[in-house]
Backbone as JSON, one array per atom type, in Angstrom:
{
  "sequence": "MAFTETIRIADHDVKPGVTSDEGEGDAWPELRRRILAADILIFGTPIWLGQASSLAKRVVERMDAFLSETDDKERMPSFGKVALLAIVGNEDGAHWVSSQLYQALADTGWTIPASSVAYWVGEAMGKIDFADLPQIPEKVASSAAMAAGNAAHLAALLKAEPYPGVSSG",
  "N": [[-18.17, -13.43, -2.02], [-16.54, -10.62, -3.18], [-15.21, -7.91, -1.21], [-14.93, -4.53, -1.75], [-13.28, -1.46, -0.9], [-12.45, 2.2, -0.97], [-10.24, 4.02, 0.1], [-9.55, 7.21, 0.66], [-6.72, 9.13, 2.1], [-6.55, 11.82, 2.04], [-8.91, 12.64, 2.65], [-9.32, 12.59, 5.27], [-8.04, 13.25, 8.98], [-5.39, 12.42, 9.62], [-3.04, 12.21, 11.91], [0.47, 13.15, 12.34], [3.06, 10.76, 13.2], [3.85, 7.45, 15.34], [2.55, 6.0, 16.08], [-0.41, 3.69, 16.86], [-2.64, 5.37, 17.73], [-3.13, 8.44, 17.6], [-4.5, 10.21, 19.38], [-6.74, 12.67, 20.33], [-8.86, 13.5, 17.4], [-7.52, 11.85, 15.94], [-8.09, 10.22, 12.81], [-6.6, 7.92, 12.18], [-6.78, 5.47, 13.82], [-9.51, 4.21, 12.89], [-9.43, 4.04, 10.11], [-7.2, 2.42, 10.39], [-8.25, 0.0, 11.21], [-10.08, -0.58, 9.16], [-8.1, -1.08, 7.09], [-6.82, -3.07, 7.96], [-8.57, -5.09, 7.67], [-8.93, -6.03, 5.29], [-7.98, -8.27, 3.09], [-6.1, -7.55, 0.79], [-4.03, -4.76, -0.03], [-4.14, -2.2, -1.87], [-2.14, 0.26, -2.55], [-1.97, 3.51, -3.34], [-0.24, 6.14, -4.86], [0.69, 9.43, -5.9], [3.13, 10.68, -7.64], [5.26, 13.33, -6.75], [7.51, 15.84, -7.42], [9.39, 13.8, -7.83], [9.11, 12.33, -5.57], [7.04, 9.85, -3.43], [3.99, 10.91, -2.25], [3.37, 13.0, 0.56], [1.15, 12.13, 2.15], [0.9, 9.28, 1.17], [3.66, 8.77, 2.43], [2.83, 9.24, 5.28], [1.16, 7.44, 5.77], [2.47, 5.16, 5.64], [4.41, 5.82, 7.62], [2.66, 5.88, 10.03], [2.32, 3.28, 10.0], [4.09, 2.01, 11.29], [3.86, 1.44, 13.98], [3.11, -1.04, 13.83], [5.3, -2.51, 14.14], [5.48, -2.66, 16.87], [3.18, -4.32, 17.62], [3.0, -7.16, 17.76], [1.73, -10.54, 17.65], [1.41, -13.42, 19.85], [3.22, -14.73, 18.46], [4.87, -13.4, 17.36], [4.08, -11.88, 15.03], [3.24, -9.17, 12.81], [0.41, -7.24, 12.75], [-0.44, -6.84, 10.2], [0.52, -9.44, 9.06], [0.02, -12.08, 6.72], [-1.23, -10.28, 5.09], [-1.41, -8.81, 1.7], [0.29, -6.62, -0.24], [0.05, -4.26, -2.96], [1.25, -1.85, -5.49], [-0.02, 1.34, -6.96], [0.63, 3.69, -9.06], [1.14, 6.98, -10.37], [2.1, 9.9, -12.46], [3.52, 12.73, -13.57], [6.36, 12.37, -14.43], [9.34, 10.94, -14.41], [10.25, 8.19, -12.13], [8.89, 6.1, -10.8], [10.22, 3.7, -10.15], [11.84, 4.48, -8.22], [9.95, 5.34, -6.39], [8.63, 3.04, -5.92], [10.4, 1.14, -4.76], [10.88, 2.57, -2.25], [8.42, 2.25, -0.97], [7.91, -0.15, -1.07], [9.93, -1.11, 0.66], [9.19, -0.05, 2.94], [6.58, -1.36, 3.41], [7.17, -3.95, 3.43], [8.88, -4.01, 5.72], [6.89, -3.36, 7.41], [5.27, -5.76, 7.97], [3.56, -6.4, 5.41], [3.07, -8.78, 2.8], [4.75, -9.06, -0.35], [3.67, -9.42, -3.46], [4.77, -11.15, -6.73], [5.7, -8.99, -9.42], [4.16, -6.39, -8.63], [3.55, -3.9, -9.08], [1.62, -1.46, -10.73], [2.23, 1.16, -13.15], [2.01, 4.57, -14.13], [3.82, 6.83, -15.99], [4.03, 10.2, -17.2], [5.27, 12.16, -20.06], [8.36, 13.47, -18.98], [8.16, 16.7, -17.42], [5.74, 17.19, -18.47], [2.53, 18.12, -19.51], [0.2, 16.4, -19.19], [-2.17, 14.73, -17.39], [-2.76, 11.42, -15.82], [-5.2, 10.78, -15.37], [-6.64, 12.48, -17.33], [-6.33, 10.95, -19.95], [-7.3, 9.36, -22.86], [-7.81, 6.79, -23.03], [-6.76, 4.3, -21.1], [-3.58, 3.01, -21.2], [-2.4, 0.23, -22.87], [-0.21, -1.34, -21.9], [0.14, -0.39, -19.19], [-2.58, -1.47, -18.41], [-2.14, -4.03, -18.65], [-0.19, -4.69, -16.76], [-1.37, -4.0, -14.44], [-3.53, -5.78, -14.47], [-1.8, -8.04, -13.87], [-0.67, -7.9, -11.53], [-3.03, -7.91, -9.86], [-3.98, -10.16, -10.15], [-1.69, -11.82, -9.32], [-1.7, -11.07, -6.59], [-4.25, -11.5, -5.7], [-4.01, -14.52, -5.58], [-1.43, -14.74, -4.13], [-2.86, -13.81, -1.88], [-5.02, -15.73, -1.18], [-3.61, -17.93, -0.91], [-2.18, -17.52, 1.54], [-4.35, -17.09, 3.09], [-5.15, -19.49, 3.7], [-3.1, -20.82, 4.43], [-1.55, -19.41, 7.0], [1.42, -17.27, 7.68], [3.66, -18.98, 9.89], [5.06, -17.73, 12.21], [7.26, -17.21, 14.95], [7.99, -18.77, 18.21], [7.46, -17.07, 20.95], [9.73, -16.48, 23.65]],
  "CA": [[-18.06, -11.96, -2.66], [-15.28, -9.79, -2.94], [-15.48, -6.34, -0.89], [-13.72, -3.47, -1.91], [-13.4, -0.08, -0.37], [-11.44, 2.76, -1.37], [-9.87, 5.03, 1.21], [-8.66, 8.58, 0.29], [-6.29, 9.75, 3.29], [-6.78, 13.11, 1.89], [-10.27, 13.02, 3.14], [-9.28, 12.25, 6.88], [-7.24, 13.74, 9.64], [-4.33, 11.61, 9.81], [-2.12, 12.7, 12.59], [1.71, 12.35, 12.03], [3.1, 9.92, 14.55], [4.45, 6.5, 14.89], [1.47, 4.96, 16.88], [-1.86, 3.45, 16.11], [-3.68, 6.29, 18.11], [-2.16, 9.91, 18.1], [-4.96, 10.92, 20.29], [-8.11, 12.97, 20.16], [-9.49, 13.6, 16.2], [-6.91, 11.3, 14.6], [-8.54, 9.29, 11.9], [-5.9, 6.68, 11.85], [-7.54, 4.14, 14.28], [-10.64, 3.86, 12.35], [-8.62, 3.79, 8.93], [-6.2, 1.15, 10.22], [-8.97, -1.07, 11.17], [-10.48, -0.91, 7.84], [-7.15, -1.29, 6.02], [-6.36, -4.43, 8.18], [-9.91, -6.06, 7.74], [-8.8, -6.26, 4.07], [-6.75, -9.3, 2.46], [-5.13, -7.01, -0.19], [-3.95, -3.23, 0.23], [-3.7, -1.29, -2.88], [-1.65, 1.33, -1.87], [-1.79, 4.28, -4.4], [0.01, 7.54, -4.7], [1.14, 10.34, -7.37], [4.65, 11.27, -7.82], [5.47, 14.79, -6.65], [9.11, 15.93, -7.34], [10.12, 12.2, -7.63], [8.76, 11.06, -4.4], [5.79, 9.61, -2.97], [3.0, 11.95, -1.7], [3.45, 13.0, 1.88], [0.19, 11.49, 2.63], [1.62, 8.24, 1.36], [4.65, 8.76, 3.83], [2.25, 9.58, 6.42], [0.51, 6.25, 6.16], [3.89, 4.09, 6.2], [4.78, 6.29, 8.98], [1.67, 5.31, 10.91], [2.3, 1.61, 10.09], [5.38, 1.9, 11.71], [3.37, 1.11, 15.04], [2.82, -2.43, 13.77], [6.5, -3.35, 14.58], [5.71, -3.15, 18.31], [1.91, -4.7, 17.87], [2.98, -8.48, 17.41], [0.84, -11.3, 18.69], [2.32, -14.29, 20.56], [4.39, -15.84, 17.42], [5.68, -12.25, 16.87], [3.6, -11.6, 13.97], [2.76, -8.12, 12.95], [-1.08, -7.29, 12.65], [-0.33, -6.94, 8.7], [1.39, -10.75, 8.48], [-0.97, -12.41, 5.97], [-1.86, -9.54, 4.15], [-0.74, -8.33, 0.78], [0.32, -5.15, -0.52], [0.75, -3.77, -4.33], [1.5, -0.56, -5.48], [-0.53, 2.09, -8.06], [1.59, 5.0, -8.9], [0.92, 8.01, -11.39], [2.89, 10.96, -12.27], [3.83, 13.51, -14.82], [7.63, 12.67, -14.45], [9.72, 9.39, -13.87], [10.18, 8.28, -10.5], [8.0, 5.1, -10.46], [10.75, 2.7, -9.68], [12.27, 5.03, -6.85], [8.85, 5.24, -5.32], [8.12, 1.58, -5.52], [11.68, 0.72, -3.68], [10.8, 3.12, -0.83], [7.31, 1.8, -0.4], [7.79, -1.97, -0.98], [10.52, -1.55, 1.81], [8.18, 0.26, 4.24], [5.47, -2.12, 3.39], [7.69, -5.34, 3.86], [8.97, -4.0, 7.23], [5.65, -3.27, 8.43], [4.84, -7.09, 7.78], [2.8, -6.98, 4.41], [3.67, -9.58, 1.82], [4.66, -8.12, -1.55], [3.72, -10.49, -4.53], [5.66, -10.91, -7.85], [5.09, -8.02, -10.18], [2.93, -6.13, -7.57], [3.02, -2.26, -8.91], [1.44, -0.99, -11.96], [2.52, 2.79, -12.98], [2.25, 5.57, -15.64], [4.5, 8.33, -15.79], [3.77, 10.82, -18.5], [6.49, 12.86, -20.25], [8.93, 14.74, -18.07], [7.74, 18.11, -17.74], [4.44, 17.22, -19.33], [1.06, 18.72, -19.0], [-0.96, 15.3, -19.29], [-2.59, 13.64, -16.37], [-3.33, 10.08, -16.23], [-6.98, 11.09, -15.5], [-7.08, 13.12, -18.76], [-5.94, 10.19, -20.88], [-8.55, 9.04, -23.69], [-7.87, 5.35, -22.56], [-5.59, 3.56, -20.21], [-2.65, 2.54, -22.05], [-2.22, -1.21, -22.68], [0.94, -2.19, -20.83], [-0.61, -0.26, -17.77], [-3.83, -2.18, -17.93], [-1.72, -5.7, -18.44], [0.59, -4.69, -15.55], [-2.56, -3.91, -13.31], [-4.09, -7.24, -14.4], [-0.73, -9.28, -13.65], [-0.5, -7.45, -10.15], [-4.01, -7.96, -9.33], [-4.09, -11.79, -10.31], [-0.6, -12.34, -8.38], [-1.98, -10.51, -5.43], [-5.36, -12.5, -5.18], [-3.35, -15.81, -5.7], [-0.82, -14.88, -3.0], [-3.66, -13.82, -0.49], [-5.54, -17.02, -0.95], [-2.61, -18.97, -0.26], [-1.73, -16.97, 2.86], [-5.46, -17.09, 4.15], [-5.27, -20.92, 3.8], [-1.87, -21.25, 5.48], [-0.7, -18.5, 7.53], [2.61, -17.57, 8.28], [3.92, -19.35, 11.16], [5.6, -16.91, 13.15], [7.96, -17.74, 15.89], [7.47, -19.01, 19.29], [8.02, -16.28, 21.83], [10.1, -17.28, 24.9]],
  "C": [[-16.9, -11.39, -2.07], [-15.93, -8.25, -2.13], [-14.15, -5.55, -1.33], [-13.93, -2.02, -1.38], [-12.13, 0.74, -0.78], [-11.34, 3.89, -0.19], [-9.14, 6.06, 0.72], [-8.28, 9.45, 1.44], [-6.22, 11.03, 3.11], [-7.97, 13.76, 2.57], [-10.31, 12.93, 4.69], [-8.14, 12.91, 7.61], [-6.51, 12.66, 10.2], [-3.34, 12.24, 10.81], [-1.03, 12.13, 12.24], [1.94, 11.48, 13.41], [3.52, 8.34, 14.36], [3.85, 5.27, 15.82], [0.31, 4.63, 16.41], [-2.9, 4.47, 16.53], [-2.96, 7.28, 18.62], [-3.07, 10.71, 19.05], [-6.1, 11.74, 19.73], [-7.85, 13.63, 18.67], [-8.35, 12.74, 15.37], [-7.65, 10.05, 14.06], [-8.0, 7.83, 11.91], [-6.65, 5.57, 12.41], [-8.43, 3.44, 13.46], [-10.33, 3.35, 10.76], [-7.81, 2.33, 9.25], [-7.05, -0.14, 10.46], [-9.66, -1.52, 9.76], [-9.54, -1.33, 6.99], [-6.73, -2.8, 6.53], [-7.65, -5.45, 8.01], [-9.75, -6.63, 6.08], [-7.9, -7.32, 4.05], [-5.58, -8.7, 1.66], [-5.23, -5.45, 0.15], [-3.4, -2.92, -1.29], [-3.05, -0.29, -2.47], [-1.16, 2.29, -3.1], [-1.14, 5.51, -4.29], [0.47, 8.26, -6.03], [2.5, 10.24, -6.88], [4.56, 12.67, -8.01], [6.83, 14.89, -6.52], [9.73, 14.72, -7.18], [10.06, 11.45, -6.69], [7.17, 10.83, -4.37], [5.25, 10.59, -2.3], [3.51, 11.96, -0.23], [2.5, 12.4, 2.44], [0.52, 10.21, 2.36], [2.73, 7.99, 2.4], [3.81, 8.87, 4.93], [1.6, 8.19, 6.79], [1.61, 5.15, 6.53], [4.37, 4.68, 7.4], [3.99, 5.58, 10.26], [1.73, 3.79, 11.16], [3.39, 0.97, 10.9], [5.21, 1.24, 13.25], [3.33, -0.32, 14.92], [4.22, -3.21, 14.32], [6.43, -3.59, 16.32], [4.2, -3.93, 18.73], [1.91, -6.41, 17.46], [1.94, -9.3, 18.32], [1.97, -12.36, 19.28], [3.33, -15.12, 19.63], [4.93, -14.56, 16.57], [5.21, -11.57, 15.31], [3.06, -10.21, 13.86], [1.29, -8.29, 12.58], [-1.38, -7.53, 10.79], [0.0, -8.27, 8.39], [-0.05, -11.26, 7.81], [-1.72, -11.5, 5.22], [-1.14, -9.03, 3.06], [-0.97, -7.11, 0.29], [0.62, -5.01, -2.1], [0.4, -2.3, -4.32], [0.74, 0.28, -7.01], [0.14, 3.24, -8.13], [1.34, 5.63, -10.21], [1.76, 8.87, -10.89], [3.1, 11.71, -13.64], [5.53, 13.3, -15.07], [8.14, 11.11, -14.18], [10.07, 9.46, -12.38], [9.51, 6.83, -10.12], [8.86, 4.11, -9.68], [11.38, 3.37, -8.23], [11.32, 5.04, -5.78], [8.45, 3.79, -4.85], [9.29, 1.08, -4.66], [11.41, 1.34, -2.45], [9.48, 2.3, -0.09], [7.0, 0.37, -0.3], [8.84, -2.0, 0.32], [10.03, -1.38, 3.04], [7.2, -0.93, 4.52], [6.02, -3.32, 4.0], [8.29, -5.02, 5.27], [7.98, -4.01, 8.22], [4.64, -4.7, 8.54], [3.74, -7.3, 6.71], [3.73, -7.73, 3.32], [3.42, -8.86, 0.5], [4.68, -9.43, -2.82], [4.65, -10.1, -5.66], [4.86, -9.84, -8.79], [3.76, -7.1, -9.65], [2.91, -4.48, -7.75], [2.48, -2.46, -10.58], [1.52, 0.93, -11.85], [2.38, 3.47, -14.26], [2.75, 6.78, -15.0], [4.58, 8.98, -17.24], [5.2, 11.15, -18.58], [7.21, 13.79, -19.34], [8.62, 16.25, -18.33], [6.47, 18.32, -18.29], [3.43, 17.86, -18.81], [-0.01, 17.62, -18.92], [-1.08, 14.53, -17.94], [-2.88, 12.4, -16.69], [-4.88, 10.03, -16.37], [-7.63, 11.93, -16.95], [-6.75, 12.0, -19.99], [-7.17, 9.62, -21.65], [-8.79, 7.52, -23.47], [-6.35, 4.8, -21.68], [-4.64, 2.78, -21.26], [-2.49, 0.99, -21.51], [-1.49, -1.75, -21.99], [0.53, -1.44, -19.14], [-1.62, -1.17, -17.28], [-3.24, -3.71, -17.73], [-0.85, -5.84, -17.27], [-0.22, -4.81, -14.43], [-3.06, -5.39, -13.2], [-3.25, -8.43, -13.55], [-0.67, -8.88, -11.87], [-1.57, -7.72, -9.29], [-4.32, -9.43, -9.05], [-2.95, -12.31, -9.24], [-1.0, -11.98, -6.84], [-3.28, -11.58, -4.88], [-4.79, -13.85, -5.21], [-2.67, -16.07, -4.29], [-1.76, -14.64, -1.53], [-4.52, -14.95, -0.34], [-4.54, -17.98, -0.13], [-2.44, -18.52, 1.33], [-3.1, -16.93, 3.66], [-5.45, -18.79, 4.33], [-4.32, -21.57, 4.54], [-1.19, -20.21, 5.64], [0.75, -18.4, 7.74], [2.79, -17.89, 9.75], [4.27, -18.73, 12.26], [6.73, -17.77, 13.87], [7.41, -17.93, 17.57], [8.16, -17.82, 20.21], [8.74, -16.98, 22.75], [11.84, -17.36, 24.79]]
}
């Protein structure tokens, strides 16, 4: 049975920093545990002024801690986990945001499958939000289906045969 959970970072007090626990009141340690419990991370962000949101940047900033949290085969806690992107905005920038987040996610151990982004950007300087569309555009729906299918396939492969890592020493 598939388990899904949505975590809206804006609803939590995630402190700035590059460790897995930034002290009293930091919600990240529990969110980190819940994120790493999943086989697939769907990382969503709006585009603000051509950039990923500050909250999206906060999450990848906190994942920086993974670099020093390796196991005895030098694998980060996110090794064997798959990440894909969902991006919305009222201006162009989806490719720029994707490139930035793909690099950050790959650097912190996530595996990025083929065709792993679904995005919608409205007309530049437009007033229509994705949530206000009468229906999901067909190309967005088919891109999301392709991304989901590729992510599920890759996650199953990695679960069956994890990355080997390297011997420390």
